[in-house]
N, C-alpha and C positions, 0 to 999 in steps of 0.2 A: 175476389175472396182472399182473405188473409188467414186462411186456415193454418198454414205453416207457422206464422208468427204466433197465432193464438195457441197452437199446440206447444210451442216452446215456452211461452209465458205461463200457460196453465201447468205444464210439467214442472217448471221451476217452482212455482207457488206451491204445488202439491208436495213436492219433495221437501221444500223448506218447512212447510207446515208439519209434515209427518216427522221430520227430524226433530223439530222443536218440541212437538208433543211427546215423542218417545223419550227425549232427554228430560223434559220437565216432569213427566208423570212417573218416571223410574225412581226408585225400584218398586214402589208399591202397586203401580197401576200400568195398564196398557190402554190404548184408545178404545178397544172393544170392551174392556172392563168398565171404563168410564161410561160408555154408552149404556151398558147394562144397569149401572148404578143410577144414571139419570132417569132411565125409563122406570126403574123401581121406585125412585123418589116420587114420581108422578102417579104411578099405578098402585103403589103400596104392596100388593102381592100378586105374583104371576106364576104360571106354570112354565117349565123350561121351554116348551114348544112356542110359547107366546113371544119369545125373544127373537125367533128366526127372522121375521120381517124387518126387524131393526138392525140386524147384523149381516144380512145377505150371506149366510153361511149354512152349512149342513147341520142337521140335528146332532150328529156325533161331535162336531166341533163345538156346538153350544154346550153339550154335556161336559166336554173337557175344560172349557172355559169356566163353567160354573164349579167344577171340581176344584180348579186352582183358586177361584175366588173364595170358596168355602174354606179351603185349607188356610188361606191368608186372612180369614176372619172378616171378609168384606160383606158376605151374605150369609143367610141362615136358610137351610132347606129342611122342611118338615113335611111329614106325610099327613094327608087329610084325615081327620078323625073318623069321618063317616065312610069314605072310600079310600082305602089304603093304597090303591093304585095311583092316586093323584099326589104329586109332590108340589108343595107351595114354596116359592122363593120369596124371601123378604130381605130388606137391607138391614145390616147390623149397624151399631153405633160407629164402629170403625169405618164402615162403608160410607156412612153419612159424612164423616170428617173428610174422607178421601174424595168424595164427589165434589165437595166444596173446594178442596184444593185443586182438583182437576179442572173444574170450571174456571177457577182463577188463572191457572196456567194458560188455558185457551184464551180467556179474555185478555190477558196481558199481551199475548202474542198478536192476536187479531187487532187489538187497539194500536199496538206499535206499528203494524203493517198499514192499517187503514188511516192512521193519523198522518200518513204521508200525503193524503189528498184531503180536500175540503169536505166539510160535512155534507154539502150539497152533492158533491161528486160521490161520496160514500152511498148516499141514498140512491143516486142514479146507478151506481155499480150494482147494488143489491137488486134494484128493479130490472136492470138488463140481464143479470145472471138468472133472475127468476124467469124472465121471458125465454131465455135460452134453455133452461132446464125443464120448463113446462111445455116446450114445443113437442108436438106429436112426432113420433118416429116416422120418417119417410120410408116408403116401401122401396127396397133395393132393387 
């Protein structure tokens, strides 16, 4: 087993990716905000609780994130006309511009990294990572 080697490579990749994304998205976006905007682009409108599975965080953290995003003009929050308890979140025009920029930042980085290997090996890498991430958890 090459778990130690894998851990080192994975850790370095994750750190480089995170650093690049933080720098590339700043000052207008964070990675979590980009995730929210991408999901909203797809779903059109969502309740705050709908974001929890995409962000792997607490409801309170989602609320804080949406507060910041609304303040920065990335999203719009509106109460439901029929049921005032429901709040709908939609993407703003500024949010649409930022999601495109964020996706481009990610694409540029991943293309740069992946272009170090052949197209065939890129497909193989994605396939293998898919196999690893889809593996059922072993009972400890």
